[in-house]
N, C-alpha and C positions, 0 to 999 in steps of 0.2 A: 666546113664541117661535113661536106660531101665526101671527104676522104676518110671517113670512119675513125674519128679521133676518140680517145679515151679520157681526155681532160682538156680544158680550155684555161689559158692564163690570160687574164685581162677582164674587162676593159678598164680604161682610165677614169671614166665618168660614171656616176651613179645612174644617170638617165639611161645610158646605154645598157648598164647592168640590169636594169629593170626589164628591158625588152629581151635581152639574151637569156635571162633567167627563165623565162617562159619556154624558150626553145630547149634549153638543157634539161628542164624538168621532163619534157616529153622524151628526150633522147637518153635520159639517165646518164648524162655526162657531167661530172663535177666541174664547176666554174670557180677558178681560183682568181679572185680579184684583189689586186694590190692598190687600187686607186679609188674604188667605190666605198665611200664612208657613210652613206645614207643609213640611219639607224633602222629604217623599216625593212631593209633587205635581210635582216636577221629573223624575220617573221617565218612562221611555218609555211607560208605561201611559197617560199623558195627553198625547198629542202636541199637542192643541189648547189646552192650558192654558198661559197666558202670565202669569207673575208680574211685575207692574209695581211691586212693592215689594221690599224686601230679603228674601232667604231666611233663615229661622232657622238654617240651617246655619252661616252666617257669624256670627250673633249668639252661638251657642253656642261657637264658637271664640274669640270676643272675651271671653266670660265665662271660658273656660279660660285664656286668656292672663293675665287679671286675677288669677285664683286662683294661677297659677304665679308671677306677679310677687311675690306676698306669701308664697310658699313654703308654702302650705297643701297637704297631701297627701290629705286626705279632706274631702268635703262631703256634705251631705244635700240631696237634691232634693225639693222640695215642689211638686206639680203636679196639674192637673186630669187625670183619667184619660180623656182623649179623644184623637182623632187628633193634634191639634196638640200637646198636652202630652206624650203618650208618645213621639212621634217626635222632638220637640225634645230631650227629656231623653236619648233614646238617642244622639243626635249629641253631646250634652255628655259622655256617658260615653266615647265614642270619642275625643273631643278630649282629655279629661283623661288617658286611658291613654297617649297619645303623650307626655305630659309626666310620666309616672310618678306620676300622681295617680289618684284614683278617687272614684266615688260610693259612699259607705259604706252608704247606705240610700236607697231610693226611697219617699218618703211620698206616695202617691197618694190622692186622694179623688174621689168621683163628682161630675159636674156637678150643681149645685143642692144640694150637701150642706148639712145643717143646721149650726147653730153648735155644737151638742153633738158632732157627728161631727168637726168641725174641731178642737174643743177636745181631744177624745180623741186625735186624731192628733198635735197639738202636744205634748201631755203625753208621748206615746210617744217622740217624737224628742228631747224635752228630757232624757230619761233616758240618752241615748246619748252617745258620746264627742265627736263632732264638734260644733262650735259655728258652723260656716259653713253657711248655708242659702241655697240658690238657689231663688227663688220664681218659677215659670213657670206663671201662671194666667191666667184671664180677668179683665177689668176689673171685672165685677160681683161677684166674690168676693174679689178681692185685698185691698181695704181691710178687709174683715171679718176676714181672717186676721191682719192687723197689730193690729186691735183686740183680738182674743182673745189674741194673743201678749203684748200689753201687760199684760193682766190676769194672765197666767201668769208675769210677770217675765222674759220672754224678749227684752226690748228694752233691757236694761241693758248694762253694760260686760262685755266678754268675748264678746259675741255679734256675729256678722257676718251681715248680711242683704244679699243681692244680688238685685235685681229685674230682670226682663227688660223689654222695651220697653212692656209693658202699663201700668206705673206712670207713666212720663212722658206716655203718651198720655192718661191720666186727668187728670193735673195740667195739661197744656197745653190741655185742652179747656175749662177754666174760667179766666176772666180773673183772679179772685182766689180762690185755694184757701181752703177753710174752715180757720180756725186750729186747730180741734180735730183735723182731719185731719193738718195739718202736725205737730202735737205727737206724733202716732203714728209719724211717719216720720223722726224725727231720727236722723241717722247712717247712714241706708240708702244704699247705692250702687245706682244704676240705669243702665240702658243705653237710649239713645235713638238713633233713626235720625239720621244726620248730614245735615242740609239746609244746603247752603252759603248763606251770607248774601250773595246776589247782588242786583243791581238789579231783575232780573225778579221776584224774590220780594218785594222791597219795594214795587214798583209794584202787584203783585197785592193785597197787604195793604191798601195805601192805597185801592185801588178798592173792595175789599170793605167797608172802614170807611165809605166815603161812601155806599154803596148800602144798608147794613144798620146804620144808626145806632142803631136801637132794639133790635137783636138782638145776641147775643154775637159778638164779633169775634176770639175766640181759636180757633186751629186747631192741631191736632196734626199729626204728620208724615204720617199716613194721608190727611189732607185734601189735602196737596200731591201725594201719589202719585195720589189720585183725580182731581185736576185734570189731571195729566199723562197719565193713562190715557185720558181723553176726547180730549185733543189727539192722543195717539198713534193712536187709532182713526180720527180725522178725517184726519190727515196720511197715514196708511197707505192709507185708502180713496181719497184724492185721487191718491196715487201709483199705486194699483192701476188706477184708471180711466184715468189718463194713459198707462199702459203697455198699454192696449187690453183690459183686463179687462172681463168682462161680469158683470152681476148677474142670475143666473138660478137657478131652483130646480127640483128634480125630486122626485118621490115616491120613498120608500124602501119596497120591499115588505116589509121586515122589521118596519116599524112598523105594526102592526095593532091595532085596538081589540079588547079582550076583553069578554065578557059582563059587564055590571055595572061596568066600569071608568069612572072619571071623568077619566081623564088625556087623552082625545082624542088618542091617539098618531097616529091616521091623518091628523090635520090638520097634522102636522109634516112639513116638506119639507127636503131636503138642499140645501145651498148648493153649486152646481156649481163655483164658483171658489174654494171654501174652501182647498184646498192651496196655490194660487198666492197667495191673499190672506194666508195664514199666513206664507209666506216673505217677503212684502212687509213685514209687521209686524216680523218678526225682523230684517230688514235695515235698519230705520229707525235714524237717528242724528241726534239734535238735542238741544239744551239746554233742559230744562224748569225749572220752578220748584224741583223736587226735586233737580236736578243733571243729569248726563249720562244721556240715555235711549238706551242702546245695550245689545245683548244679546250674551252670549258663547256658546260652543258648547253650554253646558248650559241655555240660555234664561234665565240669571240676568242681572240688571242688572250692568253693569261697575262697578268701583270701589266695592264695598261698604264702608261705613264707619259707625262708631257713636261717639256721644259718651258719655263716662262721667261721670255726675253724682253728686255727693254732696249729699244733701238735708240742710239744716240751717236753723234760723231759720224765716223765713217763705217760703223759696224753696229754690233749689238753686244750686250752683256747679259749673262744669265743671272736672274735675281732669285731663282728658286725652281722647285719641281712640284708637280702634283702627281699623285698616284692614288688609285682606289684603296691602297693598303694604308698609306700614311697621311693622305691629304696634302696640304701645303707644307713644304719643308725645304730647307737649304741643303739637305743631304741627298746624295744620289739614291734613287729608289732601290737599286740592287744591293746597296749596303744595308738598307733597312729590311729587305726580304730575309736576310740572314738572321735577323733578330726574330725570335719566335714569340715575342710579346704580343699582347692584344693591341687592337687599334686605339683603345681608349686613351692611354697616356700620350700616344703620338698626336691624336687629335687635339688634346688639350694644349699642346705646345707647338701649334702651327705657327710658322713664321716665314718671312721673306726678307730679302735684302731691300734696301731703299730704292725708290723709283725716281727717275728724273722725268717729270711729266712735260707735256707740251708747254712751251713758253719757258723752258729751263727752270722750272720751279721744283723744289723738293718736298714741299708740304702737300699732303694729300688734298686734291681738289674736293670741294664740297659736293660736287656731282649734280648740282641743280641750281637753277636761278629762277627768278620770277619770269613767267612767260613774257616773251618779247613782243607781245601783241597789243600793248597799251592798256591792258585791263588791270586795274589795281585789285588788291585783295578785298573780296566782299565779306565784310564782317557784320554779322547779325548781333544786335544789342537788344535785350528785352526792354520794352517800353513799359516800365513799372509805374504803378499808381500808388504804391506804398513802399516804405523803407527806401526812399530815394537817395539816402546817403550812400547806398551801395552802387547804384547805377540809375541814371535818369536822363531825360532829354535836356539839351542845353541849346539856347538860341545862338550861342557863339561857337565858332569852329573849335573842335571838329564836329560839333553837333550833339555830343554826349559828354557826361561827366559822372564822377563818383569814384568811390574807392576802387572798384574793379577796373575802371578805365585807367586810373593812375598807375595801378600795378602793371597793366598790360603795356602802357606807354613806357614805363621805366624799364621793363624787360626788353622791349624792342630796341631801346637805346644801347643795350649791352651786346646786341648782335653785331657781327663784323660786316654786315651788309645792310643796305636800306630796304625797307619793306613798304612799298606803295600800298595804301589801304584806303578803304572807304567804309565808314560806319553807316549801317542801315538799321533803322528801328524795326523791331518785330513786335507787333501787337497794336491794338486799336487805341490805346491810351485811356480806355474806359475801365478796363479791368486788367489784372496781370495776365500775361500770355501763358499758354501751356508750355512748360519747359521741355516736355517730351516731344511736342510738335516742333519746337525750335531745334532740338537735336536732330530730329528726322529731316528737317529741311537742309541741314548741313550734310547729312549722309546722302541726300538725293541731289547734291551738287547745286542746289539753289543758293547756297551760301558757301563760302570757303572756310569760314570759322564762326564760332559763337563766343562772344566775350561778355561776361557778366557773372552773376551769382548762380552759376550752373553747377549743380551737385553731381559728383561722380558716383553713379549707381550702376549696378550690374547690367541692366538691360540697355543702358546707354553706351557702355563700353563695348558692346557687341557690334555697334554700327559706326562709331566714331573713335578717334584717338584723343585722349585727354593729356594735358600737360601735368607736370608736377603740381599737386594742390598748393594753392597760395593762401588758403584760409581753411583751418580745420573746422569741421562741422559735425553735427549729429543731432538726432531728434531728442527733444526733452519735453517734459510735461510742466506746464506753468499753471498755477492756481492763484486765486485771490489771497491776499495777505493782510491780516488785521491783528492788532495787538490785543491779546487776551490775558486775563489774570491767571496767575499760576494756580494749579489745582492744590487742594489741601493735602493730597497724597503725592505731591511732587518728590518728597524725600525718598519714595520707593523707586523712582525712575532710573537712578544711576545704574542699578543692577537688574539683570534679567531675572525672571522667576527661578530659573535653574541655578543661577549664581547665588541668590538668596538662600535657597534650600541647602546647597552644598556648604555654604559658609556657616549657616546655623548648625548643621550636623557636625562640622569640624570643631566648632566651639565646644559642643557637648562631648565629642570624642576625645579631644585633647584634655578637657577637664577630668574626664574619667581616667585617662591614662596617668595623669599627674597624681590623682587620688590613689590609684593602685600603687604607684611607685613610692608615695610619701606616707601611706597609711601606717606602716610598721615602724617608721622612724620618727615621724613628725606628729607631736600631740595635737597640733592644730587641725589635723585631718582625722582625728579620732573622736569618739563620743557615741551618743545614741544614733540609731539609724536615721532618725529624722534630722538630727544635726549634721550628720555626714552628707545626706542628700542635699541639704541646703548649701553646705560648703561646696559641693561639686558644682551646683548651678551658679553660685555666686562667683566662685573662682573662674569658671569658664567665661562668663560674659564680662566680668570686671577686667579681664585682660584686654578687652577691646579698647579700654581707655587707660590701660596701664595703671589701674588703681587697685589691684588686688593687694590685700593686706597680709595674706598668708605667705610665709616664707617657705622656700623649698630647701631641704637639707641634704637630700640624696643627690649623688652625682648624675644618675640617670634622669631624675626629675628635672634638674637644672638644664641638662642637655635638651630635653624636649621643650622646656619652657623658652629657652633662648631661640630655638628655631621657630616656635610658634609666634613669639613676639615679633620676630622679623617679618613673618607672613602677615600679621595683623598690621604692622606698620605700612606695608605696601598696600594692603586693602584699604586702610583708612585714607591714605594719600590719594589713591585713585578715586575713591568715593567722593572725597571733598572736591577734587578737580571736576569730576563729572557733574556733580550737583550744582557747582558754581556755573558751569557752562549752560546747564539746562535752565537755571533760574534767570540768567542774564540774556537769553535769546528769546525773542518774541515768538509766539506760537502761531501756527497756521489756523485759519478758520475753515479750511476745507477738509472733508473726510478722505480726499484722495492723497495717497502717500507715495504714489509712483505709478509706473505703467501697469503693474500687476493689478493693483486695486482699480485702476481705470478700466482695464479689460473686464474685470468681474462685475463692474457696475453696469447699469442700463441707461445712464444719463448721457445727454448730448455732448459731443466733443467738437471743438472748433479747430479748423485748419486754415492755412493760408490759401487763397485762390491761386491756382496754377501750380501748387506744390506737389511733389511726388509723395507726400505723406498720406494722401487719400489711398493711393494704390497700396502702399505699405501696410496701412492699418487694416484695410479690407482683405487683401490677398494673403498677407503674411501673418497678421495677428487675428484674423477671423472676426473682426469687429463688424457688426451689422452696419451696412451703408446708410441705413435710416438714421443712425446716431450722428453721422458726420454733418457738420454745419460749416459751410464755406464762408469765410470772412474776407472782405475785400481789402481793408486797410487797417492801420493801427487804431483808428477811432472805433472801428467795429470790434477789434480785440478788447479794448478797454470796456466798451459798453456791454458786450456779451459776458465778460467775466464778472463785472460788477453786478449785473442783474441776476446772474445765476440761473440754474435750470428751472427753478420754480417760477421765475418771471420771464421765461422765454429766452434766456441766455444759455450759456454752456457751463458745465462744471469745471472744465479745464480746456486748455489749448495745447495742441501738439504741433510743434514747429521746430525748425533748426535753431541751434544755439545762437548763432550771430544775430538773427532777427529778435530772439527773445531777450538777449542782453540789451539790445537797443530799446526794446519795448519797456523793460524794467527800468532802465535809466531814464527814459523820457517820461515815465509815469511816477517818478519820485519813489521808486521801489514799492509800489502798491501791490506788486505781484512777485511771486518767487517760484523758482523751479523746485520740484520735489523729486526725490530719487536721483538717479544718475542717467547719463546719456545711454539710451538703449540701442543706438546705432552709432557706428563710427565711419565717417566719410570725410569729404572735403570738397571745396570748390576748385574747379580747374577750367581752363580754356579748351573748348572743343574744336577739333579740326577733322577734316576728312581723313579716312583711313590711309595710313602710311604717309601722311604728310610729314616732310622733314622739318617743318617749322615747329611741330609739337615737341620734337626732341631738343631742338635748339632753344626753344623758350623754356623748357623744363630746366635746362642748365642755367639759363638766365635768372629764373625764379630762385634757384638755389643760391646763386650769387647775391641776389637781393636780400635773401634771408640771412646769409652769412655776414654781409656788410652792415646789416641793421637798417637798410633803406626800407625794407618791407614793414618793419615795425613803425618807422617814422610816417609812412603813408597811412598805416592803420591809426596812429594817434591823430593824424590830421583830420580824418573823417569820422572816426569812431571812438575817440577818447572821451567817454562819458563816465558818469558816476557808476561805480560798481555796486552791485547788490549781491549779497551772499546767497548761496544755494542751501536750501534746507533739506537735510536728510533726517527723517524722523527718528530713525534708530541709530544714527551715527554716534550719539553720546552715551548709549547704553553699553555697559561693560558686561561681557559674556564670560562664561566659564572657560572658554578657549584661551582667554588671555592670562588665566591664573592657574591652569591645571598643573603646570610645572611646579609651582610653589606648594600646592596641595599634595602633590605626589611626593615631594621631598619630605614634607612634614609627616605624611602618613607612613613612609618608609622608616623614618626616625622613630616614630611611636612603636611600630611593630618590632623593630630591632631591640629597643629598650625593654619592651614587654617580654621578649624571648629571653633576654639576659636575666631579667628579674625572676621569671618563673624557673629558669634553670637553677638559679641560686636557691630558690625555695625548695626545689625538688632535692637538691643535694643536702640541704639542712634536714629535710624531712626524713631522708633515708638514714641519717645518723641517730635518729630517735630509737630507743629500745623499750621493752615492757617496763623497765625500771623507771624510765623517764615518764612513761604514762602513769605509773603509780605515783610518782612524785607530783605529777600534774594534778592527779585526783586529790591528793592531800591538800593542795592549795585551793581547790575549788570547794565552795560551801555545799554544793549539791553532789551527792555520790553518784557514781556511774558504774554500771556493771562492766566488769573486766572481760575482755575477750581473749581467749588463749592464742589466737592467731595474730601475727604482725601484719597481715595483709592490709594495706591502706584502704580506707573508705573515703567517700566524698565528704562525709560529715567530719571525720577526723581531719581531713585536709583543710576544710574550710576553717575549722577551729584553730588549726596550726597557723594558717595564713593570717588569721585575725590577731594572733599574738603579737606583742610588741617585740621588736628586734632585740632589745636589751634583755627581755625576759627569756627569750629563746636561747640567747648566748649563755645566760646564767644557768639554765637547765642543762645545757650541753657541758658546761664546765663541771657541775656537780655530778653529772653522769660519768664523766671521765674519771673524777676522783673516786667514786664508788667502785668502779671497775678496777681501779688500781689497788684499792684496799682489799677487795675480794681476791685478787690474784695473790696477794701476800698471805692471806689466811688459809687458802685452799692449796695444799701441796700438789694435788693432781693437776689443778689448773696451772700452778707455777711450772711444773715439769712440762706440761703441754705447751705452755708459752715458751 
C-alpha cells in the first residue's frame, strides 16, 4: 500500500480483514474482500470494507431454517474461538431464538488446537443431551475434527452433523476427493454458496481448463467471488474515471513513524477520491460468474442463497436451497426471483429432498438423547396428604403410586426410547405442598420434571413447558346438600316471570282476535257486553286445556285458532316436563347458587391447601383474603361444610372438579356442585423449558386417549359413584325458547285482522243514505238523519256490530231499490 493504491482485493480471512480495515479507513481506500464472511465487518465501524462474498449472517439463518425444518429445539455449536467463529455462532443463536430453539452449549477451541484438545472437547459434548452439532471452523482443522469424532463413535446413527461453507470449499478445491476423507463425511449436511450455472460460468471454466491443463481445474465458490471482485474493481475504476474522477493522493499528518517502527507509516498516503470511488463501487450493478453483483443498503450482495448438500458415497447430492427470498425450497433461487409473488406462500410450502443421515438411516434423528453422564431424570412428585388416589407415597418401588403416576408410566412405555428416571417426593408429608413452588423448582433446574396433579395455569406456562392435558379440570363451587320439601308455589317454577306474563297476554290477545273474527258470524260470540266479555275470557283460557265449547265458523277464526292450539300444545308439554323435573330433584339447602352469589356474599370460603385457587379468588375475583379458609384434607372439607358459616365452618368450597367429584362420591353425595365450571384448564406433566420430552409425551398421551387406555386408568383409580350437578335455573323455561312460536302466532293474528277489517271497510263503503234509512226503520229508536255520507266512528261501530247476514240482506235490498228507481226515472235511465 506504499505504492498509492486505489483499491485492495482481499484478504482471505476475517481476522486479517479486521486489521486491514482500520488501515483502509485512514487511507480512504476501498477493501474488496471475497473471503471475509464475519457478520460484524458490515458494521459502520468499517465504512471502506466491501464484502464481495456472502455474509455469514445469511448462512446462519439458513442453518437455523434447516434446524427448524426438522423440529430440533437444541443444538451444540462447535467453532474456532476467533472473530469469524464467535460472531457467526452469535448470529446463529439469535436466529434460533426467533424459532424458539437455542444453542444448548457452545464448544469453542483455540486456533491451532491439538488433537488431544479437540478430543477432550468432543468427549465433553458427547456426554450432553443434544445430538445435533453445527461445525463452524476453518478448513485446516475441520477434517481433523471429523476424524476424531469417528474414533469416538460420534459419526453413527442418531447423530446429526451440520457443516458450514468451509467443508464444500475444501471438497470443491480438489478434483477427486480422497476416499478416506469421504468415508469420514458420510451423512453430513453442508451449506455451500449458490453459484448459478450460467453460460458465463461455463465459459470461464472452459478457458481455465485450456490454459492450465497440467494444474488443478477445480474451483470452489470463493474463486468465483475473487474473479468477480477483480472485475468489480476494474469496472468501478472505469466508471469513476468516466465520471471525471481524479486519482490523487495526499499525506496524512496522523500517520507518523515512531522510533524503531518497521511499518513505515509515513510512506502511506490518503486517496483523495476515496469517498467518491467507494460510492461508485457500491452503485455497480452487473452479472458476474458468481451471480448478480449488486449491493443493498447494508453493503451486502443482493439475493443471498445457499445450496444444502448431503454428503454420501464418493460425492454429495443437493437436497435443496435456501434464500432470504424463498426460504427452504427444492427450486433454484434464480427461478423464484422471476416470480414477483410475496414470500408468504413460498414460506408455507418450504420443502427439501430426503436426507441420508450418519449410519445410513433415512428417518430423521430425534436430535437428543438422555445425557450420557449416568444421571437419571429427576422427577418431582407432590407428597400429598389428601386425595391420595391421584398421587401418593408408596413403600414399594418406584416409591410413588396413584392415577397420575400410572398415566405417566403408560405414556413412557409408548416412547421409542427408554427414559431412566428417579421419583423424588416434594413436600413434608404434613400438609400439601405449594404447587407454584413445585413448578418453580423445575424451572430452576432443581428437578427435570414434575409429575402429579399439576394444573396448567398461565403463570406456570411462562416458566415451564407442559404436556398435553391428561385430565380436564376447572374450578367449581360445592355446597351442602339436603333433601327439602317442595314449596307450595313449585307450580310457578317451570316458567320465568317474563314467560308467565307473555303467555298470559297472548291468551287474552288471541281470545280477543277470535272474538273479533267470529262476532258478526257466530251467535255464540254475541249478546250483551257482559256476556261477550265473559266469553272472551272463557274462550281464551279454556284453550289451555283444549276444552273450549264455542265453535268457530269463520275461516280466519279457524286459522288463528289452529295456530294458537299448536302453540298451546308446545307450551303445555314443556311446562309438564319442567315441573316433573323440578319436583323429582331434591333441593339445595344453601343460598349459594354459583360463583356470582358466592362473590356477592361475605361468608367464608374453603379452598384446598396448596391450591392455586387462593390466588385466583383473591387476585382475579377480588374476594377478600380474610374470607379464605385453608382446608388440609377431605375430612376438613366435610366438617367445614356440615358445620356451616354460623358454626365456624364455610358456606362453600371452591376447588378443582376432579377433587370435588371424589369428595362427593366418598361422602355419599351429601354435597353438590352449583352453577358451572368458571375456569377451564387441565392437569399436565411439567418439564423444563424446551424439553423435547414434553412434546413426545404429549403425543403419547393422545395415543393413550385414542386407544382407551387413559379411561381404563381413570376407572381403576377414580371409578366412584357419580353425583349430579345442580343448576338452580337450569329447569326454568325462558321466553327465549318460545319467542319464535309467539312471533308466528302474532303475525297470523295481525294478518287475519287486516283481512277482516279490509272486508268490513269494503262493505261499509257500499252503504248509501237509503240503506241508512232502511236501517232506521228497523230500529225502535229514531235517529236524526245527516245529509252527509262521511263515515263517523259511531256509525262504523254500529255497522261492525251488525250480524253478517243482516248486512248482506240490507245490501241486497239496497241493490233492488236502486234497480227499480232506475226503471222509473227516465233521466236516470238515460244517464245509466
